[in-house]
The first five atom37 places (N, CA, C, CB, O) and aatype in JSON, in Angstrom:
{
  "aatype": [12, 0, 3, 18, 8, 15, 17, 14, 10, 17, 17, 3, 6, 7, 16, 3, 6, 9, 7, 2, 9, 2, 14, 6, 17, 10, 7, 10, 3, 14, 0, 10, 19, 0, 1, 10, 8, 15, 17, 15, 0, 0, 18, 3, 15, 13, 10, 3, 17, 2, 3, 14, 7, 2, 16, 11, 6, 14, 14, 5, 6, 9, 5, 3, 0, 13, 6, 15, 5, 7, 10, 0, 10, 17, 5, 0, 10, 5, 10, 6, 10, 6, 7, 1, 18, 12, 19, 19, 18, 13, 15, 6, 11, 10, 11, 1, 19, 19, 11, 16, 0, 0, 3, 18, 6, 15, 10],
  "atom_mask": [
    [1, 1, 1, 1, 1],
    [1, 1, 1, 1, 1],
    [1, 1, 1, 1, 1],
    [1, 1, 1, 1, 1],
    [1, 1, 1, 1, 1],
    [1, 1, 1, 1, 1],
    [1, 1, 1, 1, 1],
    [1, 1, 1, 1, 1],
    [1, 1, 1, 1, 1],
    [1, 1, 1, 1, 1],
    [1, 1, 1, 1, 1],
    [1, 1, 1, 1, 1],
    [1, 1, 1, 1, 1],
    [1, 1, 1, 0, 1],
    [1, 1, 1, 1, 1],
    [1, 1, 1, 1, 1],
    [1, 1, 1, 1, 1],
    [1, 1, 1, 1, 1],
    [1, 1, 1, 0, 1],
    [1, 1, 1, 1, 1],
    [1, 1, 1, 1, 1],
    [1, 1, 1, 1, 1],
    [1, 1, 1, 1, 1],
    [1, 1, 1, 1, 1],
    [1, 1, 1, 1, 1],
    [1, 1, 1, 1, 1],
    [1, 1, 1, 0, 1],
    [1, 1, 1, 1, 1],
    [1, 1, 1, 1, 1],
    [1, 1, 1, 1, 1],
    [1, 1, 1, 1, 1],
    [1, 1, 1, 1, 1],
    [1, 1, 1, 1, 1],
    [1, 1, 1, 1, 1],
    [1, 1, 1, 1, 1],
    [1, 1, 1, 1, 1],
    [1, 1, 1, 1, 1],
    [1, 1, 1, 1, 1],
    [1, 1, 1, 1, 1],
    [1, 1, 1, 1, 1],
    [1, 1, 1, 1, 1],
    [1, 1, 1, 1, 1],
    [1, 1, 1, 1, 1],
    [1, 1, 1, 1, 1],
    [1, 1, 1, 1, 1],
    [1, 1, 1, 1, 1],
    [1, 1, 1, 1, 1],
    [1, 1, 1, 1, 1],
    [1, 1, 1, 1, 1],
    [1, 1, 1, 1, 1],
    [1, 1, 1, 1, 1],
    [1, 1, 1, 1, 1],
    [1, 1, 1, 0, 1],
    [1, 1, 1, 1, 1],
    [1, 1, 1, 1, 1],
    [1, 1, 1, 1, 1],
    [1, 1, 1, 1, 1],
    [1, 1, 1, 1, 1],
    [1, 1, 1, 1, 1],
    [1, 1, 1, 1, 1],
    [1, 1, 1, 1, 1],
    [1, 1, 1, 1, 1],
    [1, 1, 1, 1, 1],
    [1, 1, 1, 1, 1],
    [1, 1, 1, 1, 1],
    [1, 1, 1, 1, 1],
    [1, 1, 1, 1, 1],
    [1, 1, 1, 1, 1],
    [1, 1, 1, 1, 1],
    [1, 1, 1, 0, 1],
    [1, 1, 1, 1, 1],
    [1, 1, 1, 1, 1],
    [1, 1, 1, 1, 1],
    [1, 1, 1, 1, 1],
    [1, 1, 1, 1, 1],
    [1, 1, 1, 1, 1],
    [1, 1, 1, 1, 1],
    [1, 1, 1, 1, 1],
    [1, 1, 1, 1, 1],
    [1, 1, 1, 1, 1],
    [1, 1, 1, 1, 1],
    [1, 1, 1, 1, 1],
    [1, 1, 1, 0, 1],
    [1, 1, 1, 1, 1],
    [1, 1, 1, 1, 1],
    [1, 1, 1, 1, 1],
    [1, 1, 1, 1, 1],
    [1, 1, 1, 1, 1],
    [1, 1, 1, 1, 1],
    [1, 1, 1, 1, 1],
    [1, 1, 1, 1, 1],
    [1, 1, 1, 1, 1],
    [1, 1, 1, 1, 1],
    [1, 1, 1, 1, 1],
    [1, 1, 1, 1, 1],
    [1, 1, 1, 1, 1],
    [1, 1, 1, 1, 1],
    [1, 1, 1, 1, 1],
    [1, 1, 1, 1, 1],
    [1, 1, 1, 1, 1],
    [1, 1, 1, 1, 1],
    [1, 1, 1, 1, 1],
    [1, 1, 1, 1, 1],
    [1, 1, 1, 1, 1],
    [1, 1, 1, 1, 1],
    [1, 1, 1, 1, 1],
    [1, 1, 1, 1, 1]
  ],
  "atom_positions": [
    [[0.83, -1.17, 0.09], [-0.08, -0.19, 0.1], [0.71, 1.61, 0.03], [-0.97, -0.57, 1.53], [1.19, 2.01, 1.1]],
    [[0.79, 2.5, -1.12], [1.37, 3.23, -0.82], [0.78, 4.83, -0.29], [2.08, 3.05, -1.73], [-0.01, 5.57, -0.89]],
    [[1.29, 4.98, 0.68], [1.29, 6.25, 1.46], [2.49, 7.17, 1.97], [0.68, 5.92, 2.51], [3.52, 6.84, 2.55]],
    [[2.04, 8.43, 1.58], [3.39, 9.61, 1.56], [4.26, 9.47, 3.18], [2.58, 11.65, 1.38], [4.06, 9.4, 4.4]],
    [[5.24, 9.49, 2.21], [6.54, 9.35, 3.41], [6.28, 8.06, 4.14], [6.58, 10.71, 4.7], [5.9, 8.22, 5.3]],
    [[6.38, 6.95, 3.78], [6.08, 5.75, 4.34], [6.66, 4.47, 3.49], [4.58, 5.72, 4.49], [6.32, 4.2, 2.34]],
    [[7.7, 3.65, 4.37], [7.57, 2.25, 3.11], [6.82, 1.78, 2.66], [7.89, 1.2, 3.21], [5.98, 1.46, 3.5]],
    [[6.47, 1.36, 1.24], [5.44, 0.76, 0.86], [4.75, -0.47, 0.98], [5.55, 0.86, 0.09], [3.8, -0.86, 0.31]],
    [[5.5, -1.19, 2.17], [5.16, -1.99, 2.86], [4.0, -2.12, 3.99], [6.06, -2.13, 3.16], [4.6, -1.51, 4.87]],
    [[2.83, -2.48, 4.55], [2.4, -2.64, 5.7], [1.89, -3.83, 5.77], [1.64, -1.76, 6.06], [1.54, -4.47, 4.78]],
    [[1.78, -4.28, 7.09], [1.16, -5.43, 8.0], [-0.51, -5.15, 7.49], [1.5, -5.17, 10.03], [-1.13, -4.11, 7.26]],
    [[-0.87, -6.56, 7.43], [-2.26, -6.57, 6.91], [-2.97, -6.6, 8.24], [-2.65, -7.83, 5.87], [-2.29, -7.04, 9.17]],
    [[-4.48, -6.15, 8.56], [-5.1, -6.44, 9.53], [-5.29, -7.78, 10.13], [-6.0, -6.0, 9.3], [-4.66, -8.68, 9.58]],
    [[-5.8, -8.0, 10.83], [-5.44, -9.17, 11.07], [-4.34, -10.37, 12.12], [0.0, 0.0, 0.0], [-4.53, -11.46, 12.68]],
    [[-3.05, -9.33, 11.96], [-1.79, -9.82, 12.72], [-1.97, -8.61, 13.91], [-0.11, -9.81, 11.66], [-2.8, -7.74, 14.16]],
    [[-0.36, -9.2, 14.67], [-0.56, -8.46, 15.97], [0.52, -7.31, 15.87], [-0.34, -9.47, 17.36], [0.94, -6.6, 16.78]],
    [[0.96, -7.31, 14.16], [2.19, -6.32, 14.0], [0.92, -5.04, 13.37], [3.81, -7.01, 12.6], [-0.21, -5.09, 12.87]],
    [[1.78, -4.11, 13.72], [1.25, -2.26, 13.2], [2.16, -2.13, 12.56], [1.13, -0.82, 14.28], [3.29, -2.6, 12.64]],
    [[1.19, -0.74, 11.07], [2.72, 0.13, 10.7], [2.9, -0.85, 9.78], [0.0, 0.0, 0.0], [2.43, -1.99, 9.71]],
    [[4.02, 0.07, 8.76], [4.12, -0.13, 7.78], [5.72, -0.8, 8.04], [3.72, 1.04, 6.93], [6.17, -0.91, 9.18]],
    [[6.53, -1.25, 6.73], [7.45, -2.32, 6.62], [8.6, -1.75, 5.62], [6.7, -3.7, 6.07], [8.4, -1.38, 4.46]],
    [[9.71, -1.76, 6.24], [10.66, -1.62, 5.64], [10.83, -3.16, 4.85], [11.71, -1.1, 6.6], [10.69, -4.29, 5.33]],
    [[11.21, -2.72, 3.36], [11.4, -3.96, 2.88], [12.78, -4.48, 2.85], [10.89, -4.01, 1.68], [12.86, -5.61, 2.38]],
    [[13.77, -4.01, 3.18], [15.12, -4.64, 3.34], [15.09, -5.7, 4.56], [16.27, -3.47, 3.61], [15.73, -6.75, 4.65]],
    [[14.18, -5.14, 5.49], [13.88, -6.34, 6.72], [13.48, -7.32, 6.42], [13.02, -6.15, 7.71], [13.65, -8.04, 7.4]],
    [[12.64, -8.34, 5.02], [12.25, -9.01, 4.89], [13.1, -9.9, 4.03], [11.29, -8.66, 4.75], [12.78, -11.06, 3.77]],
    [[14.27, -9.26, 3.56], [15.26, -10.13, 2.75], [15.07, -10.76, 1.63], [0.0, 0.0, 0.0], [15.3, -11.9, 1.24]],
    [[14.46, -9.5, 1.02], [14.52, -9.51, -0.45], [15.36, -9.48, -1.5], [14.08, -8.84, -0.71], [16.46, -8.95, -1.35]],
    [[15.05, -9.97, -2.6], [16.08, -9.7, -3.67], [16.49, -8.0, -3.52], [15.37, -10.13, -5.32], [15.64, -7.31, -2.94]],
    [[17.51, -7.43, -3.93], [18.04, -6.0, -3.55], [17.15, -5.07, -4.95], [20.2, -5.92, -3.61], [16.75, -3.91, -4.82]],
    [[16.99, -5.88, -6.15], [16.58, -5.44, -7.33], [15.11, -5.03, -6.77], [16.72, -6.57, -8.58], [14.72, -3.86, -6.81]],
    [[14.32, -6.12, -6.23], [12.76, -6.0, -5.74], [12.7, -4.72, -5.14], [12.23, -7.16, -4.63], [11.99, -3.81, -5.56]],
    [[13.67, -4.65, -3.88], [13.5, -3.67, -2.75], [13.48, -2.4, -3.49], [14.67, -3.72, -1.59], [12.56, -1.59, -3.39]],
    [[14.87, -2.19, -4.49], [15.02, -0.62, -5.09], [13.74, -0.69, -5.92], [16.57, -0.21, -6.15], [13.21, 0.42, -5.9]],
    [[13.21, -1.36, -6.47], [11.68, -1.05, -7.34], [10.74, -0.89, -6.19], [11.03, -2.46, -8.47], [9.87, -0.06, -6.43]],
    [[10.69, -1.25, -5.44], [9.43, -0.77, -3.93], [10.12, 0.34, -3.74], [9.26, -1.85, -2.16], [9.19, 1.14, -3.68]],
    [[11.1, 0.97, -3.6], [11.43, 2.2, -2.97], [11.31, 3.45, -4.17], [12.99, 2.04, -2.3], [11.07, 4.65, -3.99]],
    [[11.54, 2.75, -5.38], [10.92, 4.09, -6.72], [9.77, 3.93, -6.38], [11.06, 3.93, -8.61], [9.42, 4.99, -5.88]],
    [[8.71, 3.0, -6.35], [7.28, 2.79, -6.2], [6.76, 3.53, -5.65], [6.87, 1.87, -5.73], [5.74, 4.11, -6.01]],
    [[7.76, 3.77, -3.98], [7.09, 4.28, -3.19], [7.6, 6.25, -3.33], [7.38, 3.32, -1.75], [6.9, 7.13, -2.84]],
    [[8.7, 6.48, -3.98], [8.68, 7.76, -4.16], [8.19, 8.1, -5.27], [9.72, 8.25, -4.02], [8.29, 9.32, -5.47]],
    [[7.55, 7.35, -6.32], [6.98, 8.18, -7.34], [5.65, 8.67, -6.71], [6.78, 7.4, -8.73], [5.23, 9.73, -7.17]],
    [[4.75, 7.93, -5.52], [3.59, 8.21, -4.71], [3.89, 9.66, -4.36], [3.38, 7.21, -3.42], [3.38, 10.63, -4.91]],
    [[4.87, 9.71, -3.28], [5.59, 10.81, -2.7], [5.29, 12.02, -3.63], [7.16, 10.5, -2.57], [4.58, 12.94, -3.22]],
    [[5.97, 12.01, -5.18], [5.73, 12.86, -5.65], [4.62, 13.38, -6.39], [6.42, 12.85, -5.99], [4.56, 14.25, -7.27]],
    [[3.72, 12.64, -5.82], [2.24, 13.54, -5.92], [1.71, 14.17, -5.15], [1.25, 13.01, -6.14], [0.6, 14.66, -5.38]],
    [[2.34, 14.33, -4.05], [1.81, 15.3, -2.92], [2.78, 16.92, -3.02], [2.11, 14.37, -1.17], [4.0, 17.07, -3.12]],
    [[1.71, 17.91, -2.94], [2.18, 19.2, -2.65], [2.77, 19.08, -1.62], [1.32, 20.18, -2.56], [2.07, 18.9, -0.63]],
    [[4.2, 19.12, -1.43], [4.84, 19.41, -0.1], [4.6, 20.7, 0.79], [6.19, 19.4, -0.35], [4.37, 20.76, 2.0]],
    [[4.73, 21.8, -0.24], [3.88, 22.58, 0.67], [2.9, 23.31, 0.71], [4.29, 23.12, 1.08], [2.91, 24.37, 1.33]],
    [[1.76, 22.81, -0.02], [0.48, 22.89, 0.7], [-0.16, 21.43, 0.34], [-0.49, 24.27, 0.16], [-0.68, 21.19, -0.75]],
    [[-0.05, 20.34, 1.57], [-0.79, 19.32, 1.05], [-2.08, 19.26, 0.89], [-0.59, 18.45, 1.57], [-2.53, 18.16, 0.59]],
    [[-2.81, 20.17, 1.01], [-4.14, 19.98, 1.07], [-4.94, 20.76, -0.47], [0.0, 0.0, 0.0], [-6.12, 20.75, -0.82]],
    [[-3.66, 21.4, -1.14], [-3.86, 21.86, -2.63], [-3.35, 20.59, -3.46], [-2.92, 23.36, -3.04], [-3.17, 20.77, -4.66]],
    [[-3.08, 19.17, -2.85], [-2.49, 18.45, -3.77], [-3.76, 18.03, -4.98], [-1.76, 17.17, -2.96], [-4.93, 17.87, -4.61]],
    [[-3.49, 17.95, -5.94], [-4.44, 17.5, -7.07], [-3.96, 15.94, -7.63], [-4.36, 18.7, -8.39], [-2.78, 15.61, -7.63]],
    [[-4.83, 15.24, -8.02], [-4.47, 13.9, -8.64], [-3.85, 14.13, -10.13], [-5.83, 12.93, -8.72], [-3.95, 15.01, -10.99]],
    [[-3.08, 12.76, -9.99], [-2.29, 13.14, -11.21], [-2.76, 12.58, -12.58], [-0.88, 12.68, -11.01], [-3.52, 11.61, -12.55]],
    [[-2.46, 12.99, -13.52], [-3.59, 12.82, -14.8], [-3.47, 10.88, -15.01], [-2.86, 13.98, -16.7], [-2.58, 10.1, -14.68]],
    [[-4.49, 10.71, -15.53], [-5.1, 9.22, -15.48], [-4.0, 8.36, -15.9], [-6.42, 8.95, -16.49], [-3.98, 7.36, -15.19]],
    [[-2.86, 8.37, -17.0], [-2.44, 7.7, -17.51], [-0.94, 7.56, -16.17], [-2.44, 8.17, -19.06], [-0.31, 6.54, -15.89]],
    [[-0.8, 8.84, -15.66], [0.35, 8.7, -14.54], [-0.51, 7.55, -13.45], [0.79, 10.52, -13.65], [-0.02, 6.48, -13.1]],
    [[-2.08, 8.13, -12.99], [-2.42, 7.11, -12.13], [-2.53, 5.68, -12.25], [-3.35, 7.38, -11.79], [-2.32, 4.91, -11.31]],
    [[-3.0, 5.16, -13.98], [-2.67, 3.48, -14.6], [-1.42, 3.28, -14.39], [-2.88, 3.13, -16.24], [-1.14, 2.38, -13.6]],
    [[-0.48, 3.93, -14.92], [0.84, 3.45, -14.45], [1.48, 3.0, -13.24], [1.46, 4.17, -14.67], [2.3, 2.08, -13.16]],
    [[1.02, 3.75, -12.25], [1.32, 3.5, -10.87], [0.65, 2.47, -10.61], [1.05, 4.5, -9.96], [1.36, 1.67, -9.99]],
    [[-0.74, 1.97, -10.85], [-1.31, 1.03, -10.2], [-0.8, -0.24, -11.25], [-2.96, 1.33, -9.95], [-0.86, -1.33, -10.68]],
    [[-0.45, -0.29, -12.29], [0.24, -1.38, -13.0], [1.51, -1.6, -12.4], [0.42, -1.12, -14.45], [1.81, -2.79, -12.31]],
    [[2.41, -0.71, -11.94], [3.69, -1.11, -11.43], [3.21, -1.96, -9.79], [4.8, 0.48, -11.29], [3.78, -3.01, -9.48]],
    [[2.42, -1.49, -9.11], [1.63, -1.9, -7.94], [1.49, -3.66, -8.48], [0.0, 0.0, 0.0], [2.07, -4.71, -8.21]],
    [[0.61, -3.33, -9.21], [0.72, -5.1, -9.44], [1.85, -5.81, -9.76], [-0.06, -5.58, -10.53], [2.19, -6.93, -9.36]],
    [[2.44, -4.99, -10.57], [3.61, -6.13, -11.13], [4.4, -6.34, -9.81], [4.8, -5.51, -12.56], [4.67, -7.53, -9.61]],
    [[4.86, -5.43, -8.82], [5.57, -5.55, -7.27], [4.63, -6.69, -6.5], [5.51, -3.82, -6.28], [5.14, -7.63, -5.9]],
    [[3.23, -6.49, -6.58], [2.39, -7.08, -5.68], [2.74, -8.82, -6.32], [0.6, -6.34, -5.79], [2.99, -9.67, -5.46]],
    [[2.74, -9.05, -7.13], [2.83, -10.18, -8.14], [4.45, -11.27, -7.89], [2.8, -9.27, -9.86], [4.71, -12.47, -7.87]],
    [[5.26, -9.9, -7.73], [6.98, -10.58, -7.47], [7.06, -10.69, -5.91], [8.51, -9.35, -8.08], [7.94, -11.39, -5.42]],
    [[6.16, -9.99, -5.1], [6.4, -10.11, -3.65], [5.61, -11.39, -3.17], [5.91, -8.75, -2.85], [5.98, -11.92, -2.12]],
    [[4.68, -11.85, -3.8], [3.92, -13.01, -3.78], [4.72, -14.37, -4.11], [2.79, -12.8, -4.73], [4.45, -15.51, -3.75]],
    [[5.86, -13.9, -4.97], [6.51, -15.09, -5.4], [7.59, -15.3, -4.42], [7.02, -15.01, -6.85], [7.77, -16.34, -3.79]],
    [[8.44, -14.01, -4.33], [9.59, -14.26, -3.63], [9.22, -14.19, -1.79], [10.75, -13.06, -4.23], [10.11, -14.05, -0.95]],
    [[7.54, -14.33, -1.42], [7.65, -14.64, 0.04], [6.63, -15.77, 0.3], [7.36, -13.33, 0.99], [6.02, -15.82, 1.36]],
    [[6.47, -16.63, -0.64], [5.71, -17.37, -1.01], [5.94, -18.13, 0.45], [5.94, -17.98, -2.45], [7.05, -18.01, 0.96]],
    [[4.86, -18.97, 1.21], [5.33, -19.51, 2.47], [5.88, -19.05, 3.6], [0.0, 0.0, 0.0], [5.94, -19.68, 4.65]],
    [[6.31, -17.87, 3.41], [6.12, -17.22, 4.5], [5.65, -16.29, 4.86], [6.71, -17.09, 4.85], [5.79, -16.02, 6.05]],
    [[4.81, -15.3, 3.91], [3.63, -14.11, 4.52], [2.38, -14.01, 3.18], [4.61, -12.11, 4.77], [2.76, -13.72, 2.05]],
    [[1.79, -14.12, 3.29], [0.12, -13.66, 2.71], [0.68, -12.41, 2.22], [-1.4, -13.4, 4.02], [1.4, -11.94, 3.1]],
    [[0.65, -11.58, 1.04], [0.56, -10.96, 0.46], [-0.66, -10.37, -0.36], [1.26, -11.29, 0.18], [-1.33, -10.86, -1.27]],
    [[-0.7, -9.24, 0.24], [-2.31, -9.16, -0.12], [-2.2, -7.73, -1.07], [-3.56, -8.97, 1.54], [-0.97, -7.7, -1.21]],
    [[-2.66, -6.67, -1.73], [-2.42, -5.68, -2.47], [-3.72, -4.67, -2.17], [-2.19, -6.19, -3.95], [-4.82, -5.22, -2.06]],
    [[-3.65, -3.35, -2.04], [-4.43, -2.14, -1.74], [-4.52, -1.3, -2.89], [-3.87, -1.37, -0.64], [-3.81, -0.3, -2.87]],
    [[-5.19, -1.49, -3.8], [-5.25, -1.19, -5.29], [-5.84, 0.36, -5.32], [-6.29, -2.36, -6.16], [-7.07, 0.39, -5.25]],
    [[-5.18, 1.64, -5.42], [-5.6, 2.92, -5.48], [-6.72, 2.57, -6.7], [-4.31, 4.09, -5.77], [-7.75, 3.12, -6.31]],
    [[-6.92, 2.08, -7.67], [-8.11, 2.23, -8.4], [-9.08, 1.61, -7.96], [-8.03, 1.93, -9.57], [-10.14, 1.75, -8.57]],
    [[-9.06, 0.83, -6.92], [-10.58, -0.07, -6.54], [-10.57, 0.75, -5.45], [-10.69, -1.98, -6.2], [-11.57, 1.46, -5.61]],
    [[-10.02, 1.08, -4.43], [-9.79, 1.69, -3.39], [-10.2, 0.49, -2.49], [-10.48, 3.06, -3.27], [-11.36, 0.42, -2.1]],
    [[-9.18, -0.54, -2.11], [-9.48, -1.49, -1.31], [-8.75, -2.65, -1.4], [-10.63, -1.74, -1.42], [-8.23, -2.87, -2.49]],
    [[-8.62, -3.32, -0.64], [-7.55, -4.91, -0.59], [-7.98, -5.66, -1.85], [-7.9, -6.18, 0.98], [-9.1, -5.53, -2.35]],
    [[-7.09, -6.42, -2.31], [-7.25, -7.39, -2.82], [-6.29, -8.68, -2.69], [-7.4, -6.98, -3.84], [-5.08, -8.47, -2.66]],
    [[-6.83, -10.13, -2.6], [-5.79, -10.99, -2.0], [-5.65, -11.87, -3.05], [-6.1, -11.7, -0.62], [-5.17, -12.91, -2.61]],
    [[-5.87, -11.95, -4.39], [-5.89, -13.13, -5.36], [-6.11, -11.95, -6.59], [-7.29, -14.56, -5.08], [-6.94, -11.04, -6.56]],
    [[-5.04, -12.26, -7.72], [-4.99, -12.13, -9.18], [-6.57, -11.98, -9.3], [-4.23, -13.49, -10.06], [-7.16, -10.92, -9.53]],
    [[-7.15, -13.26, -9.11], [-8.83, -13.39, -9.86], [-9.18, -12.57, -9.14], [-9.9, -14.76, -9.84], [-9.64, -11.63, -9.79]],
    [[-9.21, -12.34, -7.66], [-10.26, -10.96, -7.31], [-10.31, -9.41, -8.02], [-9.95, -10.57, -5.82], [-11.2, -8.56, -8.07]],
    [[-9.1, -9.44, -8.48], [-8.59, -8.17, -9.14], [-9.12, -8.17, -10.29], [-7.18, -7.99, -9.3], [-9.68, -7.09, -10.47]],
    [[-9.24, -9.04, -11.38], [-9.51, -9.53, -12.2], [-10.95, -10.0, -13.03], [-8.89, -10.13, -11.87], [-11.25, -10.15, -14.22]],
    [[-11.5, -10.09, -11.98], [-12.83, -10.08, -12.26], [-13.77, -8.94, -12.14], [-13.26, -10.92, -11.6], [-14.93, -9.03, -12.53]],
    [[-13.18, -7.66, -11.51], [-14.0, -6.48, -11.49], [-13.82, -5.57, -12.52], [-13.86, -5.81, -10.37], [-14.5, -4.54, -12.56]]
  ]
}
């Protein structure tokens, strides 16, 4: 899940853990960690840091690219963390958590 000035990964509800997660703590492939940091930085770039209340939504093509990158990261995380963690995705497009690709594709 993306949020301003935060790590791009979060504990899901239903766990005893709270807050966001530094991807480096999970022992992920460094290239995947770099992609996650880049995706998070892209989200930060959407915010008007001088006047957050004046932040405008980015153009639709930027939002679509961000969602596509998020989905690709989700899939990569599912593969890399399989058997250790269940990885879900908060879709900015759908404004909700999806747990499987089938859930996302059926909408």
